[in-house]
N, C-alpha and C positions, 0 to 999 in steps of 0.2 A: 504494500500500500504506500505509494509515493506521491499521491496528490489528494487534494481536498476538492470534492465536487460540489458540495452544498453545505452552507452554514445556515442553520435554522435558528431564528431568534424568537423566543417566546415573548409575546407582546400582550400588554394589558388592554390595548385598544388597536385592533387592526386598522381602523379608519385613521386614527391619529398617526400611527407608524407609517402607513401608506403615504399620507400627506408629507411626512418628514422626509422619507427616502425618495419618493417619486417627485413631488412638487418642490421640496426644499433642496435636495441634493441632486436632482436631475436623473436618477436611476430609471431605466426603462422597464415597464411592465405593462401587460394587458390585463392583469389580475385585479380583483376587487375584493373587499371584505366579505361580500356575499359568497365568494368561492370557498371560504373557510381557511384557505392558505393562499399566500401571494408569492409568486416566483418572479425574480428579476432577471432580465436578459443581459446581465453584465458579462464582460469578457472574463474568461478563466473560471475561477471558483464562483459558483452560483450562490445567491442569497435568497432565503425564503423567510417569510413572516408567518407565524402560526400562533394561535391563542396560547398564552403562557400556561394557563391551568390545564389545558388539554395536552400540551407538550410535557408538563410535569407528570401528568397522569400516564401518558404513553411511556415515559422513562421509568415511572415508579418512584419518583422523588418529589419532595415538597420544596417549594421555593425557599422556605425558611432553613433548609438544609444546605444552603450554599449553591443551589442549582444554577443561579444566574451569573456566576463568576466567569467572565470571558473578556479578552482583549482582542480586537480586530485591528488590522492595519490596512491603510491605503498608501501605497508608495507612489510618489509624484516624480515629475521630471524637472521640477524647479522649486526654489524656495518660495517664489511667488505663488505657485500652485498650492503649497502647504498653507499659506495665509488665506488663499481663496477658499480652500476646502473648509478651514476653520470658520471663516466668515459665513459661508453658506450654511454650515451647521448651526451657527448662532442665529442667523436670520430665520432658520426653519424651526427654531424653538429648542435647539440643543444647548448644552451648557459647556462652555470652554473650561476645562479643568487644568490645563497647562498651556500657556501661550506659546506660540511658535518661537523656538530659540535653538541656538547651537547646543548640541548635546555631546555627552562624553565619548560616544563612539565615532565622532567626527562628522556627523550629519546635522540635519536641521529638522526639528519636529515639534509637534504640539499634540495635545489630546483634547477630545471632547467626549461628552456623554450624550447619547440620544435620549428621547423622552422616556424610555424605559430603563435608563441607567447603564446601558451597555457602553463600554469604553472603546473608543476608536482612536488610533494614532494616525495622523497624516505626517508622512516622513519623506525626506529627500536626502540623497547622497550623490555627490558628483561622480562617484565611482560606480554607481549602478548603471546597468544596461537592461534594456527591455527587448523582448522578441517581437516578431511581426504581429503578435496578438496583444501587444502592450502588457504582457506579463513579465514580471521581474525575472531576470536570468540570475540564478544562484549558482556560483561556481564552488565546488568542494575543494 
């Protein structure tokens, strides 16, 4: 298993989360809250939104047991894009938890939380390269 095909976020409100990701951040989908699950047509790893209580039930875990702990990353092609992503998240109702800044590993990044408290990092490094599908190339 050497790839991630789908990340599913348990959401307290599919309608609010859809507005955040689709309308606020510009992610493409044809889904709606009435579908019960929303899939986004993003490049590479796919993102899905699903009701949090149903996801917890499916897993057999309660949200109070630490079920929601997760950090996701969006790798950018410039420092400006990091700032743009953070601003878009803020404008869509997200919370900036770490302003964009130079970081210990030599890059530039910042963090925001979406309306359900999931942490996202927007990050850039001048050393990163992307493939034809805009996926980060990782050399071992």
